[in-house]
ZAMARGU-4260 file (C-alpha; in steps of 0.2 Angstrom, whole numbers, plus 5000, padded with zeros to 4 digits):
<rodrens>
0) 5440/5400/5435 | 5425/5404/5424 | 5423/5421/5416 | 5416/5434/5428 | 5405/5449/5422
5) 5410/5467/5424 | 5395/5469/5436 | 5400/5454/5447 | 5418/5461/5447 | 5411/5477/5454
10) 5401/5469/5467 | 5416/5457/5472 | 5427/5472/5474 | 5414/5481/5485 | 5411/5466/5496
15) 5430/5461/5498 | 5436/5479/5501 | 5422/5484/5512 | 5423/5468/5523 | 5442/5471/5525
20) 5439/5489/5529 | 5426/5485/5542 | 5438/5473/5550 | 5452/5486/5550 | 5441/5500/5557
25) 5438/5489/5572 | 5456/5489/5576 | 5455/5507/5580 | 5437/5513/5582 | 5437/5510/5600
30) 5452/5521/5603 | 5442/5537/5605 | 5429/5528/5616 | 5442/5521/5629 | 5438/5535/5641
35) 5419/5533/5640 | 5421/5514/5641 | 5432/5515/5655 | 5420/5525/5665 | 5405/5515/5660
40) 5413/5498/5664 | 5423/5504/5680 | 5440/5500/5672 | 5456/5510/5672 | 5463/5516/5655
45) 5478/5503/5657 | 5465/5489/5659 | 5452/5495/5646 | 5467/5494/5633 | 5464/5475/5633
50) 5448/5479/5623 | 5461/5483/5609 | 5475/5470/5612 | 5463/5456/5614 | 5456/5459/5597
55) 5475/5461/5590 | 5480/5445/5599 | 5466/5435/5590 | 5470/5443/5573 | 5488/5437/5575
60) 5484/5420/5580 | 5470/5417/5566 | 5478/5426/5551 | 5493/5414/5548 | 5480/5400/5548
65) 5468/5407/5536 | 5476/5398/5521 | 5474/5382/5529 | 5457/5385/5536 | 5450/5391/5519
70) 5458/5375/5511 | 5450/5364/5524 | 5433/5371/5525 | 5431/5378/5507 | 5435/5397/5505
75) 5417/5404/5503 | 5411/5394/5517 | 5425/5399/5529 | 5423/5418/5523 | 5404/5418/5526
80) 5406/5409/5543 | 5420/5422/5548 | 5408/5436/5543 | 5394/5429/5554 | 5407/5426/5569
85) 5413/5444/5567 | 5395/5452/5567 | 5388/5441/5581 | 5403/5445/5592 | 5401/5464/5588
90) 5383/5463/5595 | 5389/5454/5610 | 5403/5467/5613 | 5390/5480/5613 | 5379/5471/5626
95) 5394/5468/5638 | 5392/5475/5655 | 5409/5471/5663 | 5427/5473/5656 | 5431/5455/5655
100) 5415/5451/5645 | 5419/5464/5632 | 5437/5458/5631 | 5431/5440/5628 | 5419/5445/5614
105) 5433/5457/5606 | 5444/5441/5606 | 5430/5431/5597 | 5427/5446/5585 | 5446/5446/5581
110) 5445/5428/5576 | 5431/5431/5564 | 5439/5447/5558 | 5456/5439/5554 | 5449/5429/5540
115) 5441/5444/5532 | 5457/5453/5528 | 5468/5438/5521 | 5453/5429/5512 | 5446/5446/5505
120) 5463/5449/5497 | 5463/5432/5489 | 5446/5433/5482 | 5449/5451/5476 | 5465/5447/5466
125) 5459/5431/5459 | 5444/5441/5452 | 5455/5454/5444 | 5468/5448/5432 | 5483/5455/5421
130) 5486/5473/5423 | 5470/5475/5433 | 5479/5467/5448 | 5490/5482/5450 | 5476/5494/5453
135) 5467/5481/5463 | 5483/5480/5475 | 5483/5499/5476 | 5464/5499/5480 | 5467/5485/5494
140) 5482/5495/5501 | 5470/5510/5502 | 5458/5500/5513 | 5472/5494/5524 | 5477/5512/5528
145) 5460/5519/5528 | 5453/5506/5540 | 5463/5510/5556 | 5463/5528/5552 | 5445/5530/5548
150) 5440/5520/5564 | 5443/5535/5576 | 5433/5547/5564 | 5418/5535/5564 | 5420/5532/5583
155) 5421/5550/5587 | 5405/5554/5578 | 5397/5540/5587 | 5404/5543/5604 | 5399/5562/5604
160) 5381/5559/5597 | 5377/5542/5606 | 5386/5530/5617 | 5400/5517/5615 | 5390/5501/5612
165) 5384/5508/5595 | 5402/5507/5589 | 5399/5488/5589 | 5381/5487/5584 | 5384/5497/5568
170) 5393/5481/5561 | 5377/5472/5561 | 5369/5479/5545 | 5386/5479/5536 | 5389/5461/5541
175) 5372/5456/5534 | 5374/5465/5518 | 5392/5457/5516 | 5385/5440/5519 | 5372/5442/5505
180) 5384/5449/5493 | 5397/5436/5496 | 5384/5422/5494 | 5378/5430/5478 | 5393/5435/5469
185) 5409/5427/5475 | 5414/5412/5465 | 5414/5395/5472 | 5430/5385/5470 | 5431/5367/5468
190) 5433/5357/5484 | 5448/5347/5487 | 5445/5329/5486 | 5457/5326/5501 | 5456/5338/5516
195) 5473/5342/5524 | 5476/5335/5541 | 5474/5347/5555 | 5489/5352/5564 | 5482/5353/5581
200) 5499/5354/5590 | 5504/5369/5579 | 5488/5378/5583 | 5490/5375/5601 | 5508/5381/5602
205) 5505/5396/5592 | 5491/5401/5603 | 5500/5398/5619 | 5516/5407/5613 | 5508/5422/5606
210) 5495/5424/5620 | 5508/5422/5634 | 5520/5434/5626 | 5506/5447/5624 | 5501/5446/5642
215) 5519/5449/5647 | 5519/5464/5636 | 5503/5471/5641 | 5503/5467/5660 | 5521/5468/5664
220) 5521/5486/5670 | 5506/5483/5681 | 5514/5467/5689 | 5531/5475/5692 | 5538/5465/5678
225) 5550/5452/5684 | 5546/5454/5703 | 5530/5444/5698 | 5531/5425/5697 | 5517/5426/5685
230) 5527/5437/5672 | 5542/5426/5675 | 5532/5410/5671 | 5523/5418/5656 | 5539/5424/5649
235) 5546/5406/5650 | 5530/5399/5643 | 5531/5412/5628 | 5549/5408/5624 | 5546/5389/5625
240) 5530/5389/5616 | 5536/5400/5601 | 5553/5391/5599 | 5544/5374/5600 | 5531/5380/5587
245) 5544/5385/5575 | 5553/5368/5577 | 5537/5359/5576 | 5530/5368/5560 | 5547/5364/5551
250) 5545/5346/5554 | 5527/5344/5547 | 5522/5339/5530 | 5506/5349/5532 | 5509/5362/5544
255) 5496/5375/5549 | 5508/5389/5545 | 5521/5385/5532 | 5537/5393/5539 | 5548/5386/5525
260) 5543/5399/5513 | 5553/5412/5524 | 5568/5404/5515 | 5563/5417/5501 | 5574/5432/5505
265) 5562/5445/5499 | 5548/5438/5510 | 5559/5436/5525 | 5565/5455/5524 | 5548/5461/5519
270) 5539/5453/5534 | 5551/5462/5546 | 5548/5479/5537 | 5530/5475/5538 | 5531/5472/5557
275) 5539/5489/5558 | 5525/5497/5548 | 5512/5489/5559 | 5520/5496/5575 | 5520/5513/5568
280) 5502/5513/5561 | 5494/5505/5576 | 5503/5515/5589 | 5501/5531/5581 | 5482/5529/5580
285) 5482/5523/5598 | 5493/5538/5606 | 5485/5552/5595 | 5467/5551/5601 | 5473/5548/5620
290) 5484/5564/5618 | 5470/5575/5610 | 5457/5569/5623 | 5466/5567/5639 | 5479/5581/5638
295) 5472/5594/5625 | 5453/5592/5629 | 5447/5587/5612 | 5430/5578/5610 | 5429/5561/5602
300) 5422/5569/5586 | 5435/5582/5585 | 5448/5569/5587 | 5441/5559/5572 | 5439/5573/5561
305) 5458/5579/5564 | 5463/5562/5557 | 5452/5561/5542 | 5463/5572/5529 | 5478/5561/5531
310) 5467/5546/5526 | 5460/5555/5511 | 5478/5559/5505 | 5483/5541/5506 | 5468/5537/5495
315) 5474/5549/5482 | 5492/5543/5482 | 5491/5524/5482 | 5484/5522/5465 | 5498/5533/5457
320) 5511/5523/5467 | 5504/5507/5460 | 5505/5514/5442 | 5523/5519/5445 | 5528/5502/5452
325) 5520/5494/5436 | 5531/5505/5426 | 5547/5498/5434 | 5551/5511/5448 | 5560/5501/5461
330) 5549/5498/5477 | 5563/5501/5489 | 5563/5520/5484 | 5545/5521/5490 | 5548/5512/5505
335) 5563/5522/5510 | 5553/5538/5507 | 5539/5531/5517 | 5550/5527/5532 | 5559/5544/5531
340) 5542/5553/5531 | 5536/5544/5546 | 5551/5549/5555 | 5546/5567/5551 | 5529/5564/5557
345) 5535/5558/5574 | 5547/5573/5576 | 5535/5586/5571 | 5522/5578/5584 | 5534/5579/5598
350) 5535/5598/5596 | 5517/5600/5602 | 5512/5609/5618 | 5496/5613/5627 | 5493/5629/5617
355) 5493/5622/5600 | 5478/5623/5589 | 5470/5609/5578 | 5479/5617/5563 | 5496/5612/5571
360) 5492/5594/5567 | 5488/5595/5549 | 5505/5595/5542 | 5512/5580/5552 | 5496/5570/5549
365) 5497/5573/5530 | 5515/5568/5531 | 5510/5552/5540 | 5497/5548/5526 | 5509/5551/5512
370) 5522/5539/5521 | 5509/5525/5524 | 5504/5527/5505 | 5522/5524/5500 | 5524/5509/5510
375) 5509/5497/5508 | 5508/5493/5490 | 5528/5492/5488 | 5529/5480/5503 | 5514/5469/5497
380) 5523/5467/5480 | 5540/5464/5487 | 5534/5451/5499 | 5528/5439/5485 | 5539/5444/5471
385) 5549/5428/5472 | 5536/5415/5478 | 5529/5401/5468 | 5510/5402/5465 | 5505/5388/5478
390) 5516/5397/5491 | 5507/5414/5489 | 5493/5411/5501 | 5505/5407/5515 | 5516/5422/5511
395) 5501/5433/5512 | 5496/5426/5529 | 5513/5428/5536 | 5515/5446/5530 | 5498/5451/5536
400) 5502/5442/5553 | 5518/5452/5555 | 5508/5469/5552 | 5495/5464/5565 | 5509/5458/5577
405) 5518/5474/5575 | 5503/5483/5580 | 5499/5472/5594 | 5517/5473/5601 | 5517/5492/5597
410) 5501/5496/5608 | 5507/5485/5622 | 5524/5492/5623 | 5519/5510/5621 | 5505/5508/5634
415) 5519/5503/5647 | 5531/5516/5641 | 5517/5529/5644 | 5513/5523/5661 | 5532/5524/5665
420) 5535/5541/5658 | 5520/5549/5666 | 5526/5544/5683 | 5543/5551/5679 | 5536/5568/5672
425) 5525/5570/5687 | 5540/5569/5699 | 5550/5581/5689 | 5535/5593/5687 | 5531/5592/5706
430) 5550/5595/5711 | 5549/5612/5703 | 5533/5617/5712 | 5535/5623/5730 | 5525/5634/5742
435) 5533/5651/5743 | 5538/5653/5725 | 5532/5669/5716 | 5525/5659/5701 | 5517/5646/5712
440) 5509/5659/5724 | 5503/5669/5709 | 5495/5654/5701 | 5488/5648/5718 | 5480/5665/5722
445) 5472/5666/5704 | 5464/5649/5706 | 5459/5652/5725 | 5451/5669/5721 | 5442/5662/5705
450) 5434/5648/5716 | 5430/5660/5730 | 5420/5671/5718 | 5410/5657/5711 | 5409/5646/5727
455) 5410/5658/5742 | 5401/5647/5754 | 5413/5632/5751 | 5424/5630/5767 | 5438/5619/5759
460) 5443/5631/5745 | 5462/5629/5749 | 5461/5610/5747 | 5451/5612/5731 | 5464/5624/5724
465) 5478/5611/5728 | 5468/5598/5719 | 5466/5609/5703 | 5484/5612/5703 | 5488/5594/5704
470) 5476/5590/5690 | 5485/5603/5680 | 5502/5594/5684 | 5494/5577/5679 | 5488/5585/5662
475) 5505/5591/5658 | 5513/5575/5663 | 5502/5565/5651 | 5506/5577/5636 | 5524/5576/5639
480) 5523/5557/5640 | 5513/5556/5623 | 5527/5568/5616 | 5540/5556/5622 | 5530/5541/5615
485) 5530/5549/5597 | 5549/5551/5598 | 5551/5533/5605 | 5541/5526/5590 | 5551/5537/5578
490) 5568/5529/5585 | 5560/5511/5581 | 5559/5516/5563 | 5578/5516/5563 | 5578/5498/5563
495) 5571/5498/5546 | 5585/5506/5537 | 5598/5492/5537 | 5584/5481/5530 | 5581/5493/5517
500) 5598/5491/5510 | 5595/5473/5507 | 5580/5477/5496 | 5589/5487/5482 | 5589/5472/5470
505) 5570/5470/5470 | 5563/5478/5454 | 5545/5476/5448 | 5544/5474/5429 | 5530/5471/5417
510) 5518/5470/5432 | 5526/5454/5438 | 5527/5456/5457 | 5510/5466/5457 | 5502/5451/5448
515) 5510/5440/5461 | 5504/5451/5475 | 5486/5444/5472 | 5486/5438/5489 | 5492/5453/5498
</rodrens>
């Protein structure tokens, strides 16, 4: 590659990191807008979750193909087209008037956004060489953590001051600027004389397998799981599609996803750990805003601001972790600390109640920020430490796919888990409430007399009093369910510890793995 000036490097870094953050913000920016979007579009909270999962599905499908697509179309051309798709789809999301319109355009937006993540990484680390790559890896890791966490903050400000379409329209100016900077500063690589053949069967099988599986996870609860013929059929389709996809890709000379590189032990283990990280990262930014708004009465803006300090802590810690890895510190030490601290986050969050102040969340969220900082850069370096140079792009794509897939699975599973736990807690709470008890009578009289003093002419005060009590029961049932969900996600982390024992032999010396991590 020709020599790149310092000024050009700065603009390339700004372009690639900003594009990746913009894409990742859109994985969580809608979380704080779900209530408003559901009311405006006439959808339930369970159905509006498709706005999140459709984006995640598209990301999971397209990310493993990015290496192939960049080679086939040319990296810069593919990158700029992806920015355009992402930006135009964002505008169409904002103009949607029905649930399924916005679900469709979120899917298209996810197809464009998937390229922004992996291709941005490739461009950034080809620009920064030698020891600079270690810091570049840390900077990009900061973006990966900052994006999903910053989303609720930005979304909260927009929702409280304007309306939900603006969370999509705001991408328009950033997309235009990113396109101009990419065209002006990103180097053009030589075009391959012979384009690889398109593995249409592999693309089809990947799309069918992942899509069917995600539908089962997302809609299984609403469809009564295996009492539904549709769920049974899609489960079989997902299993057959994914198994056939794996078999097919292993037979191809030019597969759309090169699964053979998973023979590398470090990559295979790290992708599983990255899946767990994605599960925790995306489910926590899904559960937390809903809990604060639906159970504790926070505004969207207050929810976003509550999440912000943890993001800032991650920004501070990541460069130091990158330097320590360059100095020879074993990555599994940081990864172990990261998973332990995330377990601490889940346990502390499960101790909340309806009377907690916003200050209660400061410590667990800071712990979460520190834990995520300890995970991203080491896992990125470990993933490609043993790969050959030509294998790195596919290794990057698979690792990114597993993080997004973990998030997609996590949101779908947690969403179903919450619906199940709300029903259980509602029954338990109602069973402890009965007419005639001293506590119930006292509470009933307080509400009744309060309504009577404000609305003396209303005839059905008794019925309204019962409705208020029922709403209070539901609010408590939701809160208890969210607390259960934090513990559930914490238990999921336990799957990581046996895998961590297998990473003890990995050490990053003389910047080797961090330099190899140029595509992460």
